[in-house]
C-alpha positions, 0 to 999 in steps of 0.5 A: 500500500502506498503512502497516499492509499494509506492516507486516504483509508485513514481519512475515510475511517476518521470521517466515519468513526468517532473515538478512533484511538491509536489502538483502533488505527493499529487494528486497521493497519494490522488487518490491512497487512495480515487480513482476517487470518488472526480471527480464525483458529477453527473454521466451523467455530468461525462460521458459528461466530458469524451466524451468532453475531448476526443473530444478536446484532442490535435492532437499530438502523445504521447509517454507516457504510456497508464496506470500509476500505482497509487496503487496495485489496481488503475491506471490512463488511459491516454486518448491520447494514449488510443484514438490513439490506437483506444480503445473504450471510451464507454468501458473506461466509463464502467470501470470508472463506475465499479470502482466507484461501487467497489472501497472502498476508504481509509481514511485520516490516509492512506493519512497521512501514504503514504505522510510520505512514500513519505517524506522518499524517495529520491524523497522528497529530491528534495524539500525544507523540509520546503516547503513540511511541509508548503504544508501539512499544507495547505492541512490540513487547506483545510481538505485534499481536492482534488487538480488540478495538478500544472501549471508546471506539466499541461504545461509539461505533458498535463494530460488527464486521468481517474482513474480506477481499474487496474484489469479492464484494464490490462487484455486481454478483455480491448479494 
């Protein structure tokens, strides 16, 4: 991903999400680099989690987008608008599985490069530089593991989504 692509994706997320903390930016970058594979330890359990999550979605209208870019190749499919538009959970599961088979995850060097792109944006200026450095050091200590969204982000945005290849869901055949 180029610096310009990274900046455009960050801009899209900052415009649509309240309470975006450094942890949430890291999660976005982590997903852009590694895709959905960190969320899978067992395919059957992952499918059951998707169906259960859909069954327990809040029954309130959502104004957020159906798709949110993560990279030129990946996006988040937001479950609430997905279900409200009457789309097939089975089709989403198939896209998710295909993403797992086809997406080639990046490297820690890619993660580091994109984090540095973030640090060079105006978005990073919203945070104290020492806090950003401390957060990055915490992630290094944790071997750059995946993280959950921040409490503030989760409360403000109620995130429910799956990471999939954009080509699978942006075309006319996605139902």
